[in-house]
Steps between C-alpha positions, in 0.01 A plus 500: 500500500573307826589709813862624523733363769632800685713555803324634805628608852336380818472774754646427852547709801826566680681742723691764305738762632428849351793713397570855387819634329670829562806664333792617719872549519791311657739635754796331668475383860736798566589763245763727652629795289865578518538875539796738479473687827780746420598678181806409307657334207429135450824298527417131480239220450583194699236245378353335192183645392191268526685251729472406864672718758564422867395704794782757581666461156659816375298630203612851409759763609510883465814705493587542877764779476263794572357319798837401630601857490186594694582245773858645530353861529243389770771323688696815512202683633458244776871548601443878502188468708680278752773755528253772572329284768836425671578878499152584642517237774850630597374856529209393709724298739717812545209736572297281734737539794538867448120529493472326835742768644313776327811587305299503173142599434214260481446622136842370405434163652169483309677590173751218557228254563317609188820469286548149637146387416527658164818316423332166604215570259747587215685180557177297490392677173843440347487128590140480349625663172789259496267208549283632205812522280595142584148382423507675161836346429356159577215571247760509234488109497147346440455139618213261426247525786359145429575191309323494164501568130637842393382663178656733231693790637377850434852668507822411340854576623593867483145633523412755770230343716299583808322819382223548253490492205784241544417150633410480863364149507780300337351157506252274681555161681205264517447187702311241290451200730140624527325758288225749583213533262286819540164548342177701551150389593173689468292542802263218396785257426664584834190428688458164331849395588472627855172321557640175355805522732281566808274211410788257450658614828162454682480145357845441671676419179874477545683835483731374224197434286286796589773770486574455125132472384612317204747738339672408166720722284455493126814615313519712187536190280174357635666228717409457864777555757526179696546648851203585733469849626340675787370845582715669753399870468172695442524876501324680779263696283316514166647753252214754462626605159493146353262319728764221538714354774872380474551137587835316511559125464831324553619198286809282555746539208755222559638497142514885483279468181287813584677836499388841623306704254316210330124537447284202561143387590407361830211256537314536825236253629200691618262227600380153421173407328356182641277281287598701200399418144786527242444463124759497217514841333454324171156392603372848525374738231543870566290773331525867619608389848237236536591132528297196403564114482317221336366256766424147399143401638366159586409439135853570391384819332675840536367789690642853485537642848626833622750480795663753720881474487747614771874477521721327242704225655761362268294372194178485701219749583353500847117488445300704754151413377333293225647151547495227772702192571414198296400675189698465169584765258631494141876526469561469132313604179347815658497678164269232340290457817139628516203479721336153524779336293511133587866354569671197636685644799846361597603615840865624488730630764669837447828553668644854524879537512461862631279386787734217599797736497324752730 
Protein backbone atom coordinates (compact mmCIF):
# COMPACT_ATOMS: atom_id res chain seq x y z
CA UNK A 1 0.00 0.00 0.00
CA UNK A 2 1.21 3.55 -0.66
CA UNK A 3 2.32 5.65 2.38
CA UNK A 4 -0.53 7.34 4.25
CA UNK A 5 -0.82 11.10 4.22
CA UNK A 6 -0.90 12.22 7.86
CA UNK A 7 -0.85 15.56 9.63
CA UNK A 8 2.33 16.48 11.48
CA UNK A 9 3.28 19.36 13.72
CA UNK A 10 6.48 21.35 13.20
CA UNK A 11 8.21 22.25 16.46
CA UNK A 12 9.03 25.89 17.10
CA UNK A 13 10.41 27.74 20.10
CA UNK A 14 8.68 30.62 21.84
CA UNK A 15 8.58 32.51 25.12
CA UNK A 16 5.86 31.11 27.38
CA UNK A 17 4.64 32.46 30.74
CA UNK A 18 4.31 29.73 33.39
CA UNK A 19 1.30 29.76 35.70
CA UNK A 20 0.07 28.02 38.83
CA UNK A 21 -3.48 28.04 40.21
CA UNK A 22 -4.61 28.24 43.84
CA UNK A 23 -8.03 28.03 45.49
CA UNK A 24 -9.14 30.87 47.74
CA UNK A 25 -12.11 32.86 49.00
CA UNK A 26 -13.53 36.28 48.18
CA UNK A 27 -14.05 39.08 50.72
CA UNK A 28 -15.43 42.58 50.27
CA UNK A 29 -13.18 45.61 50.17
CA UNK A 30 -14.70 46.29 53.61
CA UNK A 31 -16.95 43.87 55.49
CA UNK A 32 -18.33 45.72 58.53
CA UNK A 33 -20.52 43.77 60.99
CA UNK A 34 -23.49 45.63 62.49
CA UNK A 35 -23.50 44.81 66.21
CA UNK A 36 -26.09 45.32 68.93
CA UNK A 37 -23.97 47.07 71.56
CA UNK A 38 -26.75 47.16 74.16
CA UNK A 39 -29.36 44.60 75.17
CA UNK A 40 -33.01 45.14 74.38
CA UNK A 41 -36.01 44.32 72.24
CA UNK A 42 -35.59 44.87 68.53
CA UNK A 43 -38.08 47.50 67.36
CA UNK A 44 -37.52 48.17 63.67
CA UNK A 45 -35.71 47.40 60.39
CA UNK A 46 -35.18 50.47 58.22
CA UNK A 47 -33.69 49.04 55.02
CA UNK A 48 -34.29 46.47 52.29
CA UNK A 49 -32.24 43.31 52.69
CA UNK A 50 -29.68 42.70 49.97
CA UNK A 51 -29.83 46.30 48.75
CA UNK A 52 -27.48 49.26 48.85
CA UNK A 53 -27.38 51.42 51.98
CA UNK A 54 -25.78 54.85 52.44
CA UNK A 55 -23.21 55.86 55.01
CA UNK A 56 -25.10 57.04 58.11
CA UNK A 57 -28.43 55.48 57.13
CA UNK A 58 -30.55 54.21 60.04
CA UNK A 59 -30.61 50.41 60.01
CA UNK A 60 -31.98 49.08 63.31
CA UNK A 61 -33.55 50.43 66.49
CA UNK A 62 -33.81 48.91 69.98
CA UNK A 63 -36.47 49.82 72.57
CA UNK A 64 -34.99 52.97 74.19
CA UNK A 65 -37.28 53.23 77.25
CA UNK A 66 -34.97 51.52 79.81
CA UNK A 67 -32.04 53.63 78.64
CA UNK A 68 -34.03 56.85 78.75
CA UNK A 69 -34.97 56.06 82.36
CA UNK A 70 -31.31 55.43 83.11
CA UNK A 71 -30.43 58.87 81.69
CA UNK A 72 -33.09 60.49 83.91
CA UNK A 73 -31.76 58.66 87.00
CA UNK A 74 -28.16 59.65 86.28
CA UNK A 75 -29.23 63.27 85.64
CA UNK A 76 -30.82 63.30 89.10
CA UNK A 77 -27.58 62.03 90.62
CA UNK A 78 -25.64 64.79 88.89
CA UNK A 79 -27.99 67.38 90.38
CA UNK A 80 -27.60 65.82 93.80
CA UNK A 81 -23.82 65.85 93.50
CA UNK A 82 -23.87 69.49 92.42
CA UNK A 83 -25.94 70.38 95.50
CA UNK A 84 -23.52 68.53 97.77
CA UNK A 85 -20.59 70.39 96.18
CA UNK A 86 -22.27 73.78 96.67
CA UNK A 87 -22.90 72.97 100.33
CA UNK A 88 -19.33 71.76 100.87
CA UNK A 89 -17.88 74.89 99.26
CA UNK A 90 -20.17 77.08 101.39
CA UNK A 91 -19.03 75.35 104.60
CA UNK A 92 -15.40 75.75 103.59
CA UNK A 93 -15.82 79.49 102.88
CA UNK A 94 -17.37 79.94 106.34
CA UNK A 95 -14.65 78.01 108.18
CA UNK A 96 -11.59 79.47 106.42
CA UNK A 97 -11.85 82.96 108.09
CA UNK A 98 -12.46 81.37 111.47
CA UNK A 99 -9.41 79.16 111.02
CA UNK A 100 -7.29 82.24 110.30
CA UNK A 101 -8.42 83.70 113.65
CA UNK A 102 -7.87 80.35 115.37
CA UNK A 103 -11.56 80.28 116.22
CA UNK A 104 -11.76 76.70 114.91
CA UNK A 105 -9.21 73.94 114.95
CA UNK A 106 -7.02 72.97 112.03
CA UNK A 107 -8.71 69.59 112.03
CA UNK A 108 -12.10 71.14 111.28
CA UNK A 109 -10.57 73.09 108.40
CA UNK A 110 -8.99 69.95 107.00
CA UNK A 111 -12.30 68.09 107.21
CA UNK A 112 -14.07 70.87 105.31
CA UNK A 113 -11.43 70.79 102.57
CA UNK A 114 -11.77 66.99 102.33
CA UNK A 115 -15.55 67.22 102.06
CA UNK A 116 -15.24 69.80 99.28
CA UNK A 117 -12.78 67.60 97.34
CA UNK A 118 -14.94 64.52 97.84
CA UNK A 119 -17.98 66.42 96.57
CA UNK A 120 -16.02 67.43 93.43
CA UNK A 121 -15.05 63.82 92.79
CA UNK A 122 -18.64 62.66 93.29
CA UNK A 123 -19.86 65.24 90.79
CA UNK A 124 -17.28 64.12 88.20
CA UNK A 125 -18.27 60.46 88.71
CA UNK A 126 -21.97 61.34 88.37
CA UNK A 127 -21.31 63.22 85.12
CA UNK A 128 -19.31 60.26 83.78
CA UNK A 129 -22.17 57.87 84.61
CA UNK A 130 -24.61 60.24 82.92
CA UNK A 131 -22.40 60.35 79.84
CA UNK A 132 -22.27 56.52 79.73
CA UNK A 133 -26.07 56.39 80.03
CA UNK A 134 -26.41 58.81 77.10
CA UNK A 135 -23.95 56.76 75.03
CA UNK A 136 -25.94 53.58 75.70
CA UNK A 137 -29.12 55.41 74.74
CA UNK A 138 -27.45 56.38 71.46
CA UNK A 139 -26.61 52.70 70.83
CA UNK A 140 -30.35 52.00 70.59
CA UNK A 141 -30.14 53.24 67.00
CA UNK A 142 -27.67 51.55 64.65
CA UNK A 143 -26.51 53.36 61.53
CA UNK A 144 -24.62 52.16 58.46
CA UNK A 145 -20.88 52.84 59.04
CA UNK A 146 -20.10 52.77 55.30
CA UNK A 147 -21.84 52.85 51.94
CA UNK A 148 -22.31 49.35 50.56
CA UNK A 149 -24.51 46.29 50.13
CA UNK A 150 -26.26 44.96 53.23
CA UNK A 151 -27.15 41.31 53.71
CA UNK A 152 -29.93 39.32 55.35
CA UNK A 153 -30.80 40.40 58.87
CA UNK A 154 -30.22 37.95 61.71
CA UNK A 155 -32.97 39.35 63.97
CA UNK A 156 -36.59 40.24 63.34
CA UNK A 157 -38.75 42.83 65.09
CA UNK A 158 -39.66 41.85 68.62
CA UNK A 159 -36.61 39.65 69.25
CA UNK A 160 -34.36 40.29 72.22
CA UNK A 161 -30.90 41.11 70.89
CA UNK A 162 -27.46 42.03 72.17
CA UNK A 163 -26.76 39.07 74.45
CA UNK A 164 -25.85 35.47 73.67
CA UNK A 165 -27.53 33.21 72.62
CA UNK A 166 -29.60 35.97 70.99
CA UNK A 167 -28.12 37.75 67.96
CA UNK A 168 -25.30 40.17 68.64
CA UNK A 169 -24.15 40.65 65.04
CA UNK A 170 -27.35 41.65 63.27
CA UNK A 171 -26.01 42.08 59.76
CA UNK A 172 -22.95 42.94 57.63
CA UNK A 173 -22.38 45.78 55.17
CA UNK A 174 -19.85 45.17 52.38
CA UNK A 175 -18.19 47.54 49.95
CA UNK A 176 -17.84 45.81 46.59
CA UNK A 177 -16.12 48.37 44.35
CA UNK A 178 -13.05 46.20 44.88
CA UNK A 179 -12.85 42.69 46.27
CA UNK A 180 -10.14 40.97 48.30
CA UNK A 181 -9.14 37.44 47.38
CA UNK A 182 -7.25 35.48 50.04
CA UNK A 183 -5.37 32.26 49.34
CA UNK A 184 -2.48 30.25 50.79
CA UNK A 185 0.91 29.45 49.29
CA UNK A 186 3.33 26.74 50.31
CA UNK A 187 6.87 27.81 51.19
CA UNK A 188 8.17 26.70 47.80
CA UNK A 189 5.47 28.54 45.87
CA UNK A 190 5.98 31.65 47.96
CA UNK A 191 9.72 31.64 47.21
CA UNK A 192 9.02 31.26 43.49
CA UNK A 193 6.70 34.28 43.45
CA UNK A 194 9.02 36.36 45.63
CA UNK A 195 12.02 35.66 43.41
CA UNK A 196 10.04 36.44 40.26
CA UNK A 197 8.89 39.74 41.75
CA UNK A 198 12.43 40.68 42.80
CA UNK A 199 13.81 39.74 39.38
CA UNK A 200 11.19 41.80 37.56
CA UNK A 201 11.81 44.76 39.85
CA UNK A 202 15.58 44.52 39.29
CA UNK A 203 14.92 44.64 35.55
CA UNK A 204 13.15 47.98 36.14
CA UNK A 205 9.83 46.75 34.82
CA UNK A 206 7.08 49.26 35.51
CA UNK A 207 5.42 48.90 38.91
CA UNK A 208 1.95 48.47 37.42
CA UNK A 209 3.22 45.41 35.54
CA UNK A 210 5.51 43.93 38.16
CA UNK A 211 3.22 44.32 41.16
CA UNK A 212 0.45 42.06 39.86
CA UNK A 213 2.74 39.24 38.57
CA UNK A 214 0.06 38.24 36.07
CA UNK A 215 -2.90 37.57 38.38
CA UNK A 216 -6.16 36.25 36.96
CA UNK A 217 -9.28 35.09 38.76
CA UNK A 218 -11.09 31.93 37.56
CA UNK A 219 -14.70 31.85 38.78
CA UNK A 220 -16.72 28.79 39.81
CA UNK A 221 -18.27 28.43 36.35
CA UNK A 222 -14.80 28.21 34.80
CA UNK A 223 -14.91 31.67 33.23
CA UNK A 224 -12.03 34.09 33.66
CA UNK A 225 -12.78 37.37 35.45
CA UNK A 226 -11.81 40.18 33.05
CA UNK A 227 -10.19 42.52 35.60
CA UNK A 228 -6.47 42.41 36.46
CA UNK A 229 -5.53 42.02 40.10
CA UNK A 230 -2.47 42.72 42.16
CA UNK A 231 -1.04 41.35 45.40
CA UNK A 232 -1.36 43.90 48.19
CA UNK A 233 -0.72 41.81 51.30
CA UNK A 234 1.53 38.92 52.28
CA UNK A 235 1.39 37.71 55.87
CA UNK A 236 4.47 38.23 58.01
CA UNK A 237 5.10 34.54 58.76
CA UNK A 238 4.67 30.97 57.58
CA UNK A 239 2.04 29.05 59.55
CA UNK A 240 4.10 26.32 61.25
CA UNK A 241 1.10 23.94 61.45
CA UNK A 242 0.33 24.03 57.71
CA UNK A 243 3.61 25.22 56.18
CA UNK A 244 1.75 27.88 54.20
CA UNK A 245 1.53 31.66 54.10
CA UNK A 246 -1.54 33.85 53.60
CA UNK A 247 -1.56 36.06 50.51
CA UNK A 248 -4.19 38.63 49.55
CA UNK A 249 -4.87 40.03 46.09
CA UNK A 250 -7.23 42.88 45.19
CA UNK A 251 -9.37 42.99 42.05
CA UNK A 252 -11.61 45.81 40.76
CA UNK A 253 -15.27 44.80 40.77
CA UNK A 254 -17.02 47.58 38.82
CA UNK A 255 -20.17 45.57 37.99
CA UNK A 256 -20.47 44.12 41.54
CA UNK A 257 -20.45 40.68 39.92
CA UNK A 258 -18.34 39.03 42.62
CA UNK A 259 -19.76 38.77 46.13
CA UNK A 260 -18.10 37.95 49.48
CA UNK A 261 -17.96 34.27 50.34
CA UNK A 262 -17.44 33.01 46.80
CA UNK A 263 -14.73 30.43 46.18
CA UNK A 264 -12.57 30.82 43.10
CA UNK A 265 -9.16 29.97 41.69
CA UNK A 266 -6.40 32.47 41.15
CA UNK A 267 -3.89 32.01 38.36
CA UNK A 268 -0.43 33.33 39.25
CA UNK A 269 2.40 33.77 36.76
CA UNK A 270 5.55 32.37 38.37
CA UNK A 271 8.08 32.85 35.62
CA UNK A 272 8.65 32.83 31.87
CA UNK A 273 10.26 30.06 29.86
CA UNK A 274 12.35 31.43 26.99
CA UNK A 275 12.92 29.33 23.86
CA UNK A 276 10.34 26.89 25.15
CA UNK A 277 9.11 23.93 23.11
CA UNK A 278 5.34 23.37 23.15
CA UNK A 279 3.61 20.40 21.57
CA UNK A 280 -0.13 19.72 21.34
CA UNK A 281 -1.23 17.27 24.00
CA UNK A 282 -2.84 15.12 21.29
CA UNK A 283 0.66 14.44 19.88
CA UNK A 284 1.87 12.68 23.04
CA UNK A 285 1.26 9.11 24.17
CA UNK A 286 1.27 8.50 27.92
CA UNK A 287 2.01 5.16 29.59
CA UNK A 288 2.51 4.86 33.36
CA UNK A 289 3.60 8.47 33.66
CA UNK A 290 6.02 8.34 30.72
CA UNK A 291 5.40 10.31 27.54
CA UNK A 292 6.49 9.56 23.98
CA UNK A 293 5.96 11.04 20.52
CA UNK A 294 6.49 9.85 16.97
CA UNK A 295 9.17 11.95 15.25
CA UNK A 296 9.27 12.08 11.45
CA UNK A 297 12.87 11.54 10.26
CA UNK A 298 14.53 12.70 7.05
CA UNK A 299 13.21 9.60 5.22
CA UNK A 300 9.61 10.41 6.29
CA UNK A 301 9.62 7.41 8.59
CA UNK A 302 8.32 7.43 12.17
CA UNK A 303 10.63 7.08 15.16
CA UNK A 304 9.24 6.64 18.66
CA UNK A 305 11.00 8.90 21.13
CA UNK A 306 10.52 9.44 24.86
CA UNK A 307 10.22 13.05 26.02
CA UNK A 308 10.23 14.75 29.41
CA UNK A 309 7.02 16.74 29.82
CA UNK A 310 6.61 19.70 32.17
CA UNK A 311 3.63 21.99 32.76
CA UNK A 312 0.35 21.84 30.85
CA UNK A 313 -0.37 25.15 29.13
CA UNK A 314 -3.81 25.23 27.60
CA UNK A 315 -3.93 22.29 25.20
CA UNK A 316 -0.13 22.06 24.98
CA UNK A 317 2.62 20.33 26.92
CA UNK A 318 5.86 22.13 27.73
CA UNK A 319 8.64 19.72 26.72
CA UNK A 320 11.72 19.85 28.95
CA UNK A 321 13.86 17.29 27.08
CA UNK A 322 13.70 15.07 24.00
CA UNK A 323 12.81 17.45 21.17
CA UNK A 324 14.36 20.42 19.38
CA UNK A 325 13.16 23.17 17.10
CA UNK A 326 12.66 22.25 13.47
CA UNK A 327 11.66 18.63 14.06
CA UNK A 328 8.22 17.39 13.10
CA UNK A 329 6.05 15.03 15.11
CA UNK A 330 2.96 13.04 14.24
CA UNK A 331 -0.33 14.77 15.16
CA UNK A 332 -2.95 12.32 13.88
CA UNK A 333 -3.30 8.56 13.54
CA UNK A 334 -1.17 7.82 16.64
CA UNK A 335 -3.09 4.60 17.34
CA UNK A 336 -2.09 3.14 13.94
CA UNK A 337 1.47 4.50 14.04
CA UNK A 338 4.47 2.21 14.55
CA UNK A 339 8.22 2.36 14.41
CA UNK A 340 9.69 2.90 10.90
CA UNK A 341 6.27 3.41 9.32
CA UNK A 342 6.66 5.53 6.18
CA UNK A 343 4.15 8.39 5.77
CA UNK A 344 3.51 11.44 3.63
CA UNK A 345 3.73 14.27 6.19
CA UNK A 346 1.46 17.32 5.94
CA UNK A 347 2.59 20.15 8.19
CA UNK A 348 -0.47 21.52 10.01
CA UNK A 349 -0.85 24.42 12.44
CA UNK A 350 -2.51 23.71 15.75
CA UNK A 351 -4.28 26.62 17.45
CA UNK A 352 -5.27 26.23 21.10
CA UNK A 353 -8.28 28.22 22.23
CA UNK A 354 -7.27 27.83 25.87
CA UNK A 355 -3.80 29.21 25.23
CA UNK A 356 -5.12 32.21 23.32
CA UNK A 357 -7.53 33.01 26.17
CA UNK A 358 -4.81 32.83 28.82
